[in-house]
N, CA, C and O atoms as CSV, one atom per row, in Angstrom:
chain,resi,resn,atom,element,x,y,z
A,1,UNK,N,N,2.031,21.124,4.525
A,1,UNK,CA,C,2.576,19.785,4.514
A,1,UNK,C,C,1.827,18.906,5.506
A,1,UNK,O,O,1.283,19.383,6.501
A,2,UNK,N,N,1.814,17.618,5.212
A,2,UNK,CA,C,1.192,16.630,6.072
A,2,UNK,C,C,2.233,15.570,6.401
A,2,UNK,O,O,2.874,15.023,5.504
A,3,UNK,N,N,2.398,15.286,7.672
A,3,UNK,CA,C,3.262,14.209,8.118
A,3,UNK,C,C,2.407,13.096,8.703
A,3,UNK,O,O,1.467,13.353,9.455
A,4,UNK,N,N,2.738,11.865,8.354
A,4,UNK,CA,C,1.931,10.713,8.714
A,4,UNK,C,C,2.772,9.688,9.463
A,4,UNK,O,O,3.905,9.402,9.074
A,5,UNK,N,N,2.219,9.141,10.534
A,5,UNK,CA,C,2.897,8.122,11.325
A,5,UNK,C,C,1.925,6.986,11.594
A,5,UNK,O,O,0.895,7.179,12.240
A,6,UNK,N,N,2.260,5.789,11.091
A,6,UNK,CA,C,1.423,4.613,11.298
A,6,UNK,C,C,1.808,3.904,12.587
A,6,UNK,O,O,2.947,3.988,13.046
A,7,UNK,N,N,0.836,3.205,13.160
A,7,UNK,CA,C,1.078,2.369,14.324
A,7,UNK,C,C,0.021,1.278,14.367
A,7,UNK,O,O,-0.965,1.330,13.632
A,8,UNK,N,N,0.230,0.292,15.230
A,8,UNK,CA,C,-0.754,-0.755,15.433
A,8,UNK,C,C,-0.438,-2.079,14.775
A,8,UNK,O,O,-1.169,-3.051,14.964
A,9,UNK,N,N,0.634,-2.139,14.010
A,9,UNK,CA,C,1.012,-3.391,13.393
A,9,UNK,C,C,1.542,-4.378,14.413
A,9,UNK,O,O,1.805,-4.023,15.562
A,10,UNK,N,N,1.695,-5.613,13.984
A,10,UNK,CA,C,2.199,-6.644,14.865
A,10,UNK,C,C,2.019,-8.022,14.276
A,10,UNK,O,O,1.737,-8.181,13.088
A,11,UNK,N,N,2.187,-9.018,15.129
A,11,UNK,CA,C,2.053,-10.418,14.747
A,11,UNK,C,C,0.722,-10.954,15.253
A,11,UNK,O,O,0.384,-10.797,16.427
A,12,UNK,N,N,-0.019,-11.578,14.371
A,12,UNK,CA,C,-1.325,-12.104,14.733
A,12,UNK,C,C,-1.558,-13.418,13.995
A,12,UNK,O,O,-1.052,-13.615,12.890
A,13,UNK,N,N,-2.320,-14.309,14.603
A,13,UNK,CA,C,-2.667,-15.562,13.951
A,13,UNK,C,C,-3.751,-15.346,12.916
A,13,UNK,O,O,-4.551,-14.416,13.020
A,14,UNK,N,N,-3.770,-16.208,11.919
A,14,UNK,CA,C,-4.829,-16.159,10.925
A,14,UNK,C,C,-6.189,-16.202,11.599
A,14,UNK,O,O,-6.419,-16.984,12.521
A,15,UNK,N,N,-7.080,-15.353,11.124
A,15,UNK,CA,C,-8.396,-15.235,11.718
A,15,UNK,C,C,-8.498,-14.153,12.765
A,15,UNK,O,O,-9.598,-13.803,13.192
A,16,UNK,N,N,-7.375,-13.620,13.182
A,16,UNK,CA,C,-7.358,-12.581,14.192
A,16,UNK,C,C,-7.577,-11.200,13.613
A,16,UNK,O,O,-7.851,-11.041,12.424
A,17,UNK,N,N,-7.451,-10.201,14.479
A,17,UNK,CA,C,-7.726,-8.824,14.098
A,17,UNK,C,C,-6.623,-7.886,14.563
A,17,UNK,O,O,-5.941,-8.147,15.554
A,18,UNK,N,N,-6.464,-6.806,13.841
A,18,UNK,CA,C,-5.597,-5.705,14.213
A,18,UNK,C,C,-6.261,-4.414,13.782
A,18,UNK,O,O,-7.035,-4.393,12.825
A,19,UNK,N,N,-5.958,-3.342,14.486
A,19,UNK,CA,C,-6.388,-2.026,14.063
A,19,UNK,C,C,-5.171,-1.141,13.878
A,19,UNK,O,O,-4.419,-0.898,14.822
A,20,UNK,N,N,-4.983,-0.667,12.671
A,20,UNK,CA,C,-3.904,0.244,12.362
A,20,UNK,C,C,-4.382,1.681,12.519
A,20,UNK,O,O,-5.531,2.001,12.216
A,21,UNK,N,N,-3.501,2.529,12.989
A,21,UNK,CA,C,-3.783,3.944,13.114
A,21,UNK,C,C,-2.750,4.738,12.341
A,21,UNK,O,O,-1.593,4.333,12.229
A,22,UNK,N,N,-3.168,5.853,11.817
A,22,UNK,CA,C,-2.277,6.767,11.122
A,22,UNK,C,C,-2.536,8.158,11.655
A,22,UNK,O,O,-3.583,8.749,11.392
A,23,UNK,N,N,-1.588,8.675,12.399
A,23,UNK,CA,C,-1.709,10.006,12.980
A,23,UNK,C,C,-1.082,11.027,12.044
A,23,UNK,O,O,0.050,10.856,11.590
A,24,UNK,N,N,-1.816,12.076,11.762
A,24,UNK,CA,C,-1.378,13.087,10.813
A,24,UNK,C,C,-1.128,14.417,11.502
A,24,UNK,O,O,-1.835,14.802,12.434
A,25,UNK,N,N,-0.112,15.102,11.021
A,25,UNK,CA,C,0.159,16.469,11.441
A,25,UNK,C,C,-0.330,17.424,10.363
A,25,UNK,O,O,-0.303,17.104,9.175
A,26,UNK,N,N,-0.770,18.581,10.784
A,26,UNK,CA,C,-1.212,19.576,9.833
A,26,UNK,C,C,-2.676,19.932,10.006
A,26,UNK,O,O,-3.520,19.058,10.208
A,27,UNK,N,N,-2.965,21.197,9.928
A,27,UNK,CA,C,-4.335,21.663,10.121
A,27,UNK,C,C,-5.224,21.433,8.914
A,27,UNK,O,O,-6.440,21.604,9.003
A,28,UNK,N,N,-4.645,21.050,7.792
A,28,UNK,CA,C,-5.417,20.800,6.586
A,28,UNK,C,C,-5.759,19.332,6.394
A,28,UNK,O,O,-6.190,18.936,5.311
A,29,UNK,N,N,-5.575,18.517,7.427
A,29,UNK,CA,C,-5.841,17.087,7.325
A,29,UNK,C,C,-7.234,16.804,6.774
A,29,UNK,O,O,-7.400,15.918,5.937
A,30,UNK,N,N,-8.212,17.532,7.227
A,30,UNK,CA,C,-9.592,17.274,6.841
A,30,UNK,C,C,-9.840,17.494,5.362
A,30,UNK,O,O,-10.860,17.044,4.840
A,31,UNK,N,N,-8.939,18.170,4.676
A,31,UNK,CA,C,-9.078,18.427,3.258
A,31,UNK,C,C,-8.497,17.308,2.390
A,31,UNK,O,O,-8.635,17.344,1.167
A,32,UNK,N,N,-7.860,16.331,2.998
A,32,UNK,CA,C,-7.185,15.283,2.258
A,32,UNK,C,C,-7.964,13.987,2.278
A,32,UNK,O,O,-8.536,13.593,3.294
A,33,UNK,N,N,-7.970,13.337,1.133
A,33,UNK,CA,C,-8.370,11.953,1.116
A,33,UNK,C,C,-7.234,11.104,1.663
A,33,UNK,O,O,-6.061,11.444,1.502
A,34,UNK,N,N,-7.583,10.006,2.307
A,34,UNK,CA,C,-6.578,9.156,2.927
A,34,UNK,C,C,-6.669,7.743,2.379
A,34,UNK,O,O,-7.758,7.224,2.135
A,35,UNK,N,N,-5.523,7.138,2.193
A,35,UNK,CA,C,-5.478,5.780,1.685
A,35,UNK,C,C,-4.557,4.900,2.493
A,35,UNK,O,O,-3.637,5.378,3.157
A,36,UNK,N,N,-4.817,3.600,2.426
A,36,UNK,CA,C,-3.932,2.590,2.979
A,36,UNK,C,C,-3.406,1.732,1.841
A,36,UNK,O,O,-4.152,1.310,0.958
A,37,UNK,N,N,-2.111,1.487,1.882
A,37,UNK,CA,C,-1.439,0.644,0.910
A,37,UNK,C,C,-0.615,-0.389,1.658
A,37,UNK,O,O,-0.345,-0.228,2.848
A,38,UNK,N,N,-0.223,-1.430,0.981
A,38,UNK,CA,C,0.637,-2.427,1.602
A,38,UNK,C,C,1.639,-2.962,0.593
A,38,UNK,O,O,1.403,-2.955,-0.615
A,39,UNK,N,N,2.758,-3.421,1.118
A,39,UNK,CA,C,3.798,-3.982,0.277
A,39,UNK,C,C,4.485,-5.128,0.996
A,39,UNK,O,O,5.032,-4.957,2.085
A,40,UNK,N,N,4.449,-6.284,0.379
A,40,UNK,CA,C,5.140,-7.449,0.890
A,40,UNK,C,C,6.516,-7.545,0.235
A,40,UNK,O,O,6.703,-7.045,-0.875
A,41,UNK,N,N,7.486,-8.183,0.905
A,41,UNK,CA,C,8.814,-8.335,0.306
A,41,UNK,C,C,8.743,-9.000,-1.063
A,41,UNK,O,O,8.086,-10.027,-1.232
A,42,UNK,N,N,9.417,-8.411,-2.027
A,42,UNK,CA,C,9.438,-8.959,-3.365
A,42,UNK,C,C,8.198,-8.676,-4.190
A,42,UNK,O,O,8.091,-9.147,-5.322
A,43,UNK,N,N,7.268,-7.920,-3.650
A,43,UNK,CA,C,6.049,-7.596,-4.371
A,43,UNK,C,C,5.902,-6.089,-4.523
A,43,UNK,O,O,6.513,-5.313,-3.788
A,44,UNK,N,N,5.095,-5.693,-5.474
A,44,UNK,CA,C,4.817,-4.286,-5.687
A,44,UNK,C,C,3.832,-3.774,-4.646
A,44,UNK,O,O,3.054,-4.537,-4.073
A,45,UNK,N,N,3.880,-2.483,-4.416
A,45,UNK,CA,C,2.938,-1.859,-3.516
A,45,UNK,C,C,1.517,-2.032,-4.033
A,45,UNK,O,O,1.259,-1.897,-5.229
A,46,UNK,N,N,0.611,-2.329,-3.131
A,46,UNK,CA,C,-0.764,-2.641,-3.480
A,46,UNK,C,C,-1.716,-1.690,-2.775
A,46,UNK,O,O,-1.567,-1.417,-1.584
A,47,UNK,N,N,-2.679,-1.196,-3.504
A,47,UNK,CA,C,-3.729,-0.385,-2.912
A,47,UNK,C,C,-4.627,-1.252,-2.054
A,47,UNK,O,O,-4.972,-2.369,-2.441
A,48,UNK,N,N,-5.009,-0.741,-0.884
A,48,UNK,CA,C,-5.881,-1.471,0.026
A,48,UNK,C,C,-7.224,-0.786,0.190
A,48,UNK,O,O,-8.268,-1.403,-0.020
A,49,UNK,N,N,-7.205,0.485,0.564
A,49,UNK,CA,C,-8.446,1.180,0.865
A,49,UNK,C,C,-8.224,2.676,0.825
A,49,UNK,O,O,-7.101,3.152,0.991
A,50,UNK,N,N,-9.302,3.417,0.603
A,50,UNK,CA,C,-9.237,4.871,0.625
A,50,UNK,C,C,-10.531,5.426,1.207
A,50,UNK,O,O,-11.577,4.780,1.161
A,51,UNK,N,N,-10.441,6.623,1.749
A,51,UNK,CA,C,-11.589,7.296,2.331
A,51,UNK,C,C,-11.522,8.770,1.966
A,51,UNK,O,O,-10.450,9.374,1.987
A,52,UNK,N,N,-12.661,9.342,1.635
A,52,UNK,CA,C,-12.736,10.729,1.220
A,52,UNK,C,C,-12.541,11.652,2.414
A,52,UNK,O,O,-12.590,11.198,3.558
A,53,UNK,N,N,-12.319,12.952,2.165
A,53,UNK,CA,C,-11.973,13.874,3.266
A,53,UNK,C,C,-12.918,13.865,4.453
A,53,UNK,O,O,-12.471,13.980,5.595
A,54,UNK,N,N,-14.213,13.729,4.209
A,54,UNK,CA,C,-15.176,13.742,5.308
A,54,UNK,C,C,-15.776,12.367,5.572
A,54,UNK,O,O,-16.773,12.246,6.284
A,55,UNK,N,N,-15.176,11.349,5.007
A,55,UNK,CA,C,-15.557,9.987,5.306
A,55,UNK,C,C,-16.815,9.503,4.632
A,55,UNK,O,O,-17.339,8.449,4.995
A,56,UNK,N,N,-17.313,10.236,3.666
A,56,UNK,CA,C,-18.576,9.866,3.035
A,56,UNK,C,C,-18.416,8.805,1.952
A,56,UNK,O,O,-19.393,8.168,1.559
A,57,UNK,N,N,-17.206,8.616,1.474
A,57,UNK,CA,C,-16.963,7.667,0.406
A,57,UNK,C,C,-15.746,6.817,0.742
A,57,UNK,O,O,-14.720,7.331,1.186
A,58,UNK,N,N,-15.869,5.518,0.527
A,58,UNK,CA,C,-14.759,4.598,0.764
A,58,UNK,C,C,-14.624,3.635,-0.397
A,58,UNK,O,O,-15.567,3.412,-1.157
A,59,UNK,N,N,-13.439,3.072,-0.520
A,59,UNK,CA,C,-13.178,2.069,-1.530
A,59,UNK,C,C,-12.233,1.036,-0.947
A,59,UNK,O,O,-11.319,1.363,-0.190
A,60,UNK,N,N,-12.470,-0.231,-1.315
A,60,UNK,CA,C,-11.630,-1.333,-0.867
A,60,UNK,C,C,-11.243,-2.203,-2.048
A,60,UNK,O,O,-12.043,-2.439,-2.952
A,61,UNK,N,N,-10.017,-2.670,-2.027
A,61,UNK,CA,C,-9.631,-3.663,-3.009
A,61,UNK,C,C,-10.394,-4.953,-2.715
A,61,UNK,O,O,-10.734,-5.232,-1.565
A,62,UNK,N,N,-10.657,-5.726,-3.746
A,62,UNK,CA,C,-11.536,-6.888,-3.610
A,62,UNK,C,C,-11.065,-7.875,-2.545
A,62,UNK,O,O,-11.888,-8.488,-1.865
A,63,UNK,N,N,-9.781,-8.031,-2.395
A,63,UNK,CA,C,-9.260,-9.042,-1.487
A,63,UNK,C,C,-9.529,-8.750,-0.014
A,63,UNK,O,O,-9.408,-9.647,0.821
A,64,UNK,N,N,-9.892,-7.512,0.320
A,64,UNK,CA,C,-10.135,-7.164,1.722
A,64,UNK,C,C,-11.581,-6.779,1.995
A,64,UNK,O,O,-11.939,-6.529,3.146
A,65,UNK,N,N,-12.404,-6.725,0.983
A,65,UNK,CA,C,-13.802,-6.352,1.172
A,65,UNK,C,C,-14.489,-7.306,2.141
A,65,UNK,O,O,-14.345,-8.525,2.048
A,66,UNK,N,N,-15.230,-6.731,3.064
A,66,UNK,CA,C,-15.918,-7.526,4.068
A,66,UNK,C,C,-15.075,-7.860,5.271
A,66,UNK,O,O,-15.604,-8.336,6.276
A,67,UNK,N,N,-13.776,-7.625,5.202
A,67,UNK,CA,C,-12.878,-7.915,6.315
A,67,UNK,C,C,-12.245,-6.662,6.905
A,67,UNK,O,O,-12.050,-6.580,8.118
A,68,UNK,N,N,-11.924,-5.690,6.062
A,68,UNK,CA,C,-11.265,-4.457,6.502
A,68,UNK,C,C,-12.255,-3.306,6.470
A,68,UNK,O,O,-13.160,-3.274,5.636
A,69,UNK,N,N,-12.077,-2.364,7.383
A,69,UNK,CA,C,-12.893,-1.167,7.425
A,69,UNK,C,C,-12.005,0.043,7.644
A,69,UNK,O,O,-11.241,0.095,8.608
A,70,UNK,N,N,-12.104,1.015,6.751
A,70,UNK,CA,C,-11.365,2.259,6.898
A,70,UNK,C,C,-12.275,3.308,7.524
A,70,UNK,O,O,-13.468,3.360,7.224
A,71,UNK,N,N,-11.718,4.131,8.381
A,71,UNK,CA,C,-12.476,5.200,9.002
A,71,UNK,C,C,-11.529,6.337,9.338
A,71,UNK,O,O,-10.310,6.174,9.284
A,72,UNK,N,N,-12.083,7.477,9.681
A,72,UNK,CA,C,-11.246,8.606,10.056
A,72,UNK,C,C,-11.935,9.447,11.108
A,72,UNK,O,O,-13.162,9.489,11.194
A,73,UNK,N,N,-11.127,10.111,11.901
A,73,UNK,CA,C,-11.595,11.051,12.900
A,73,UNK,C,C,-10.829,12.336,12.653
A,73,UNK,O,O,-9.686,12.483,13.085
A,74,UNK,N,N,-11.461,13.259,11.959
A,74,UNK,CA,C,-10.776,14.492,11.595
A,74,UNK,C,C,-10.438,15.348,12.812
A,74,UNK,O,O,-9.468,16.106,12.792
A,75,UNK,N,N,-11.236,15.228,13.866
A,75,UNK,CA,C,-10.939,15.951,15.093
A,75,UNK,C,C,-9.652,15.493,15.745
A,75,UNK,O,O,-8.995,16.269,16.440
A,76,UNK,N,N,-9.283,14.234,15.529
A,76,UNK,CA,C,-8.047,13.676,16.068
A,76,UNK,C,C,-6.945,13.575,15.025
A,76,UNK,O,O,-5.855,13.087,15.322
A,77,UNK,N,N,-7.213,14.025,13.818
A,77,UNK,CA,C,-6.241,13.920,12.724
A,77,UNK,C,C,-5.737,12.489,12.560
A,77,UNK,O,O,-4.535,12.254,12.432
A,78,UNK,N,N,-6.655,11.552,12.565
A,78,UNK,CA,C,-6.283,10.147,12.535
A,78,UNK,C,C,-7.170,9.370,11.575
A,78,UNK,O,O,-8.378,9.595,11.502
A,79,UNK,N,N,-6.552,8.454,10.842
A,79,UNK,CA,C,-7.278,7.515,10.006
A,79,UNK,C,C,-6.969,6.114,10.516
A,79,UNK,O,O,-5.860,5.843,10.976
A,80,UNK,N,N,-7.949,5.231,10.431
A,80,UNK,CA,C,-7.823,3.882,10.965
A,80,UNK,C,C,-8.075,2.846,9.880
A,80,UNK,O,O,-8.770,3.098,8.896
A,81,UNK,N,N,-7.498,1.690,10.089
A,81,UNK,CA,C,-7.825,0.536,9.277
A,81,UNK,C,C,-8.062,-0.639,10.214
A,81,UNK,O,O,-7.119,-1.207,10.765
A,82,UNK,N,N,-9.322,-0.994,10.387
A,82,UNK,CA,C,-9.683,-2.152,11.184
A,82,UNK,C,C,-9.603,-3.384,10.298
A,82,UNK,O,O,-10.270,-3.454,9.266
A,83,UNK,N,N,-8.798,-4.346,10.691
A,83,UNK,CA,C,-8.553,-5.536,9.894
A,83,UNK,C,C,-9.029,-6.750,10.676
A,83,UNK,O,O,-8.481,-7.074,11.729
A,84,UNK,N,N,-10.044,-7.415,10.161
A,84,UNK,CA,C,-10.606,-8.599,10.791
A,84,UNK,C,C,-10.395,-9.821,9.911
A,84,UNK,O,O,-10.172,-9.712,8.705
A,85,UNK,N,N,-10.472,-10.980,10.539
A,85,UNK,CA,C,-10.310,-12.246,9.822
A,85,UNK,C,C,-9.082,-12.225,8.930
A,85,UNK,O,O,-9.148,-12.518,7.737
A,86,UNK,N,N,-7.972,-11.874,9.537
A,86,UNK,CA,C,-6.728,-11.731,8.795
A,86,UNK,C,C,-6.251,-13.058,8.229
A,86,UNK,O,O,-6.458,-14.121,8.814
A,87,UNK,N,N,-5.612,-12.963,7.087
A,87,UNK,CA,C,-5.075,-14.113,6.383
A,87,UNK,C,C,-3.573,-13.952,6.211
A,87,UNK,O,O,-3.073,-12.828,6.218
A,88,UNK,N,N,-2.842,-15.054,6.056
A,88,UNK,CA,C,-1.399,-14.926,5.807
A,88,UNK,C,C,-1.078,-14.029,4.609
A,88,UNK,O,O,-0.046,-13.358,4.594
A,89,UNK,N,N,-1.943,-14.015,3.625
A,89,UNK,CA,C,-1.742,-13.181,2.453
A,89,UNK,C,C,-1.794,-11.690,2.765
A,89,UNK,O,O,-1.385,-10.874,1.939
A,90,UNK,N,N,-2.288,-11.324,3.936
A,90,UNK,CA,C,-2.320,-9.925,4.347
A,90,UNK,C,C,-0.988,-9.442,4.903
A,90,UNK,O,O,-0.822,-8.250,5.159
A,91,UNK,N,N,-0.047,-10.343,5.091
A,91,UNK,CA,C,1.254,-9.980,5.628
A,91,UNK,C,C,1.956,-8.986,4.709
A,91,UNK,O,O,2.146,-9.253,3.522
A,92,UNK,N,N,2.335,-7.852,5.258
A,92,UNK,CA,C,2.966,-6.789,4.481
A,92,UNK,C,C,3.307,-5.636,5.406
A,92,UNK,O,O,2.904,-5.609,6.568
A,93,UNK,N,N,4.054,-4.688,4.873
A,93,UNK,CA,C,4.191,-3.396,5.515
A,93,UNK,C,C,3.042,-2.531,5.030
A,93,UNK,O,O,2.825,-2.390,3.827
A,94,UNK,N,N,2.315,-1.960,5.957
A,94,UNK,CA,C,1.163,-1.141,5.627
A,94,UNK,C,C,1.518,0.333,5.761
A,94,UNK,O,O,2.089,0.763,6.764
A,95,UNK,N,N,1.173,1.091,4.739
A,95,UNK,CA,C,1.463,2.512,4.688
A,95,UNK,C,C,0.166,3.305,4.583
A,95,UNK,O,O,-0.762,2.897,3.883
A,96,UNK,N,N,0.103,4.413,5.263
A,96,UNK,CA,C,-0.982,5.348,5.014
A,96,UNK,C,C,-0.458,6.484,4.149
A,96,UNK,O,O,0.736,6.781,4.146
A,97,UNK,N,N,-1.359,7.107,3.425
A,97,UNK,CA,C,-0.993,8.160,2.499
A,97,UNK,C,C,-2.127,9.164,2.389
A,97,UNK,O,O,-3.288,8.846,2.649
A,98,UNK,N,N,-1.773,10.369,2.004
A,98,UNK,CA,C,-2.737,11.450,1.865
A,98,UNK,C,C,-2.706,12.001,0.453
A,98,UNK,O,O,-1.642,12.131,-0.153
A,99,UNK,N,N,-3.880,12.323,-0.066
A,99,UNK,CA,C,-3.985,12.895,-1.400
A,99,UNK,C,C,-4.844,14.151,-1.375
A,99,UNK,O,O,-5.868,14.202,-0.694
A,100,UNK,N,N,-4.422,15.149,-2.115
A,100,UNK,CA,C,-5.217,16.357,-2.287
A,100,UNK,C,C,-6.172,16.225,-3.465
A,100,UNK,O,O,-6.939,17.144,-3.751
A,101,UNK,N,N,-6.128,15.093,-4.143
A,101,UNK,CA,C,-7.028,14.795,-5.244
A,101,UNK,C,C,-8.178,13.937,-4.747
A,101,UNK,O,O,-8.282,13.661,-3.552
A,102,UNK,N,N,-9.030,13.522,-5.647
A,102,UNK,CA,C,-10.125,12.646,-5.278
A,102,UNK,C,C,-9.581,11.362,-4.663
A,102,UNK,O,O,-8.599,10.798,-5.146
A,103,UNK,N,N,-10.218,10.913,-3.610
A,103,UNK,CA,C,-9.766,9.725,-2.892
A,103,UNK,C,C,-10.235,8.467,-3.612
A,103,UNK,O,O,-11.190,7.810,-3.197
A,104,UNK,N,N,-9.555,8.159,-4.676
A,104,UNK,CA,C,-9.818,6.964,-5.454
A,104,UNK,C,C,-8.504,6.214,-5.625
A,104,UNK,O,O,-7.437,6.803,-5.452
A,105,UNK,N,N,-8.555,4.934,-5.959
A,105,UNK,CA,C,-7.315,4.158,-6.017
A,105,UNK,C,C,-6.253,4.736,-6.945
A,105,UNK,O,O,-5.064,4.674,-6.633
A,106,UNK,N,N,-6.659,5.290,-8.070
A,106,UNK,CA,C,-5.697,5.777,-9.041
A,106,UNK,C,C,-5.213,7.194,-8.780
A,106,UNK,O,O,-4.436,7.730,-9.570
A,107,UNK,N,N,-5.645,7.802,-7.711
A,107,UNK,CA,C,-5.226,9.156,-7.396
A,107,UNK,C,C,-3.752,9.209,-7.027
A,107,UNK,O,O,-3.225,8.252,-6.459
A,108,UNK,N,N,-3.078,10.307,-7.337
A,108,UNK,CA,C,-1.711,10.472,-6.830
A,108,UNK,C,C,-1.739,10.821,-5.351
A,108,UNK,O,O,-2.525,11.664,-4.919
A,109,UNK,N,N,-0.894,10.179,-4.591
A,109,UNK,CA,C,-0.828,10.439,-3.160
A,109,UNK,C,C,0.407,11.271,-2.859
A,109,UNK,O,O,1.517,10.928,-3.267
A,110,UNK,N,N,0.205,12.355,-2.148
A,110,UNK,CA,C,1.226,13.369,-1.960
A,110,UNK,C,C,2.128,13.114,-0.769
A,110,UNK,O,O,3.298,13.497,-0.790
A,111,UNK,N,N,1.611,12.478,0.264
A,111,UNK,CA,C,2.352,12.262,1.500
A,111,UNK,C,C,2.211,10.817,1.938
A,111,UNK,O,O,1.160,10.197,1.768
A,112,UNK,N,N,3.292,10.291,2.506
A,112,UNK,CA,C,3.340,8.889,2.918
A,112,UNK,C,C,3.921,8.748,4.309
A,112,UNK,O,O,4.819,9.496,4.698
A,113,UNK,N,N,3.407,7.789,5.053
A,113,UNK,CA,C,3.985,7.445,6.336
A,113,UNK,C,C,5.142,6.481,6.172
A,113,UNK,O,O,5.483,6.087,5.056
A,114,UNK,N,N,5.742,6.106,7.286
A,114,UNK,CA,C,6.923,5.244,7.265
A,114,UNK,C,C,6.573,3.761,7.195
A,114,UNK,O,O,7.438,2.937,6.897
A,115,UNK,N,N,5.342,3.418,7.459
A,115,UNK,CA,C,4.892,2.047,7.390
A,115,UNK,C,C,4.894,1.340,8.729
A,115,UNK,O,O,5.657,1.691,9.629
A,116,UNK,N,N,4.031,0.339,8.854
A,116,UNK,CA,C,3.988,-0.512,10.033
A,116,UNK,C,C,3.815,-1.958,9.580
A,116,UNK,O,O,3.015,-2.248,8.690
A,117,UNK,N,N,4.567,-2.856,10.195
A,117,UNK,CA,C,4.593,-4.252,9.771
A,117,UNK,C,C,3.405,-5.015,10.328
A,117,UNK,O,O,3.105,-4.943,11.519
A,118,UNK,N,N,2.739,-5.740,9.455
A,118,UNK,CA,C,1.676,-6.662,9.845
A,118,UNK,C,C,2.089,-8.053,9.392
A,118,UNK,O,O,2.350,-8.277,8.210
A,119,UNK,N,N,2.146,-8.979,10.328
A,119,UNK,CA,C,2.508,-10.354,10.022
A,119,UNK,C,C,1.402,-11.274,10.510
A,119,UNK,O,O,1.032,-11.242,11.684
A,120,UNK,N,N,0.880,-12.087,9.613
A,120,UNK,CA,C,-0.204,-13.005,9.929
A,120,UNK,C,C,0.309,-14.423,9.766
A,120,UNK,O,O,0.702,-14.821,8.670
A,121,UNK,N,N,0.307,-15.180,10.839
A,121,UNK,CA,C,0.795,-16.548,10.815
A,121,UNK,C,C,-0.345,-17.515,10.533
A,121,UNK,O,O,-1.495,-17.255,10.887
A,122,UNK,N,N,-0.019,-18.621,9.899
A,122,UNK,CA,C,-1.014,-19.622,9.556
A,122,UNK,C,C,-1.227,-20.602,10.688
A,122,UNK,O,O,-2.039,-21.519,10.566
């Protein structure tokens, strides 16, 4: 089993930056692809980014390309989402997730964190 805990959310002005962290439990962390998702009130959950088990492959949804960067440190059992030039549209609860399948947007994700709130003011 993998347990995930997100942190790093908060309130930031448009144009600012935040770095989200997702700490994972379990010795098999390095075998999982990791993804970031977000959900705003009244909206469906949206895929944001994913990274393969050893960090060699990444994917970003178009709306965050060039602004967000996903990375992982398998030695620390942690995945990160660096968010730059934030926009009000980025406001959401951000969740990290782990998949034992290929780390692609359409993959089923087996484990989910509790989420961390990101609020971007205009």
